[in-house]
Structure formats: structure tokens, C-alpha cells
C-alpha positions as a printed NumPy array, in Angstrom:
array([[ 16.317, -19.785,  21.2  ],
       [ 14.093, -16.849,  20.253],
       [ 12.806, -14.645,  23.044],
       [  9.364, -13.195,  22.374],
       [  8.322, -10.009,  24.069],
       [  5.324,  -7.768,  23.665],
       [  2.911,  -8.269,  20.819],
       [  3.258, -11.024,  18.262],
       [  5.299,  -9.93 ,  15.253],
       [  3.36 ,  -8.56 ,  12.315],
       [  4.227,  -9.513,   8.798],
       [  5.451,  -6.199,   7.454],
       [  8.268,  -7.364,   5.254],
       [  9.836,  -4.7  ,   3.119],
       [  8.814,  -1.8  ,   5.351],
       [ 12.375,  -0.442,   5.471],
       [ 13.799,  -2.29 ,   2.469],
       [ 14.141,   0.692,   0.134],
       [ 15.755,   2.891,   2.771],
       [ 18.076,   0.111,   3.909],
       [ 19.244,  -0.532,   0.348],
       [ 20.097,   3.153,  -0.021],
       [ 21.875,   3.221,   3.34 ],
       [ 23.839,   0.106,   2.464],
       [ 24.891,   1.654,  -0.846],
       [ 25.843,   4.876,   0.934],
       [ 28.069,   2.9  ,   3.287],
       [ 29.869,   1.123,   0.454],
       [ 27.736,  -1.854,  -0.535],
       [ 26.749,  -2.609,  -4.124],
       [ 23.868,  -0.736,  -5.801],
       [ 21.522,  -3.731,  -5.549],
       [ 22.402,  -5.723,  -2.416],
       [ 21.243,  -9.3  ,  -2.006],
       [ 17.609,  -9.52 ,  -0.833],
       [ 18.613, -11.879,   1.977],
       [ 21.048,  -9.298,   3.322],
       [ 18.414,  -6.571,   3.234],
       [ 15.901,  -8.878,   4.96 ],
       [ 18.328,  -9.752,   7.759],
       [ 19.228,  -6.101,   8.283],
       [ 15.549,  -5.137,   8.262],
       [ 14.802,  -7.794,  10.854],
       [ 17.607,  -6.411,  13.034],
       [ 16.276,  -2.855,  12.703],
       [ 12.729,  -3.899,  13.583],
       [ 13.994,  -5.896,  16.588],
       [ 16.024,  -2.901,  17.769],
       [ 13.103,  -0.481,  17.421],
       [ 10.759,  -2.905,  19.182],
       [ 13.253,  -3.454,  21.993],
       [ 13.766,   0.291,  22.475],
       [ 10.012,   0.902,  22.571],
       [  9.469,  -1.866,  25.109],
       [ 12.278,  -0.555,  27.335],
       [ 10.876,   2.971,  27.097],
       [  7.413,   1.692,  28.01 ],
       [  8.802,  -0.17 ,  31.019],
       [ 10.639,   2.897,  32.294],
       [  7.729,   5.26 ,  31.658],
       [  6.045,   6.96 ,  34.596],
       [  2.71 ,   6.635,  32.883],
       [  2.627,   3.061,  31.585],
       [ -0.012,   3.977,  29.01 ],
       [  1.878,   6.679,  27.132],
       [  5.561,   6.723,  26.207],
       [  7.197,  10.141,  25.959],
       [ 10.401,  11.428,  24.418],
       [ 11.987,  11.668,  27.864],
       [ 11.49 ,   7.927,  28.315],
       [ 13.609,   7.289,  25.216],
       [ 16.221,   9.745,  26.46 ],
       [ 16.292,   7.889,  29.763],
       [ 17.024,   4.514,  28.186],
       [ 19.692,   6.069,  25.933],
       [ 21.444,   7.882,  28.794],
       [ 24.421,   5.481,  28.734],
       [ 24.877,   5.688,  24.95 ],
       [ 26.151,   9.24 ,  24.534],
       [ 26.331,   9.176,  20.728],
       [ 22.731,   8.083,  20.292],
       [ 21.528,  10.465,  22.974],
       [ 23.364,  13.362,  21.32 ],
       [ 21.794,  12.465,  17.98 ],
       [ 18.322,  12.374,  19.555],
       [ 18.945,  15.793,  21.117],
       [ 20.15 ,  17.165,  17.777],
       [ 17.123,  15.831,  15.893],
       [ 14.742,  17.223,  18.51 ],
       [ 16.422,  20.63 ,  18.303],
       [ 16.233,  20.622,  14.507],
       [ 12.574,  19.617,  14.649],
       [ 11.807,  22.552,  16.944],
       [ 13.884,  24.859,  14.75 ],
       [ 11.921,  23.834,  11.65 ],
       [  8.646,  24.258,  13.548],
       [  9.625,  27.796,  14.598],
       [ 10.66 ,  28.654,  11.034],
       [  7.319,  27.453,   9.69 ],
       [  5.434,  29.499,  12.256],
       [  7.38 ,  32.655,  11.467],
       [  6.866,  32.217,   7.73 ],
       [  3.798,  34.169,   6.652],
       [  2.016,  32.27 ,   3.896],
       [ -0.288,  35.214,   3.149],
       [  2.707,  37.364,   2.269],
       [  3.805,  34.945,  -0.428],
       [  0.33 ,  34.34 ,  -1.832],
       [ -0.812,  37.951,  -2.095],
       [ -0.665,  39.303,  -5.633],
       [  1.706,  42.116,  -6.499],
       [  0.14 ,  45.533,  -6.822],
       [  1.203,  48.18 ,  -9.28 ],
       [  2.81 ,  50.247,  -6.491],
       [  4.884,  47.229,  -5.338],
       [  6.376,  46.813,  -8.831],
       [  7.264,  50.509,  -9.172],
       [  8.985,  50.571,  -5.754],
       [ 11.376,  47.769,  -6.722]])
């Protein structure tokens, strides 16, 4: 028996199909896996994401807006997933800091005659 929660499912078949095929190949499947297999795996991924979002929304302090901490809270018992979330958040901040410190004007300014002679 299927349990329905939240909004009715939208027909977005193939949303993750390309990525799932590549992941399946990376984990040892054939280059072109059976479409049925990809569809079942995609359905499982969408169900998992939906379930995680619903749990995060239920545990949220503000029921209107879900925050990153809400996802951390529901993953607190799964240490591997929580560690991966922490790692991805750190890398995201690291990339953001690197972009801010990178001066685009420095790269785009044309070389002057004095700059070439100094080199």
C-alpha cells in the first residue's frame, strides 16, 4: 500500500536519469543500464529527497522556511551522511571565500609596457 504525504507527485520523469546512469556506471554497472532500472532508482531517489524535506519541515522551528540546521537535525543519527553534509557546507564556504578574494579587475586589466619589462 502506497503512503502519500505532502503534495501530489509531479510527473518529472528523467530528472535525474543522466546522473543516475553515470553513477551506476561508476559503481560497476554497464555503460547503458536498463531504463527500468534507472526509473526505479530515480523513483527511490525522489522519494528519499521528498521524505527528507518533509521531515526537515516538520522539525523546523519556523514551519514556513526550512533551514540547513533542520536537515542536520534529522541526519543527527546517521553520522556518515551528517559528516558529508558538513564537508559539503565547508567546501561551499571555502569556494565562496576564494571567489571573494579573487580580484577580477586584476585579471582583466591590460598589461602595460612597464609590466612587461619588469618580468
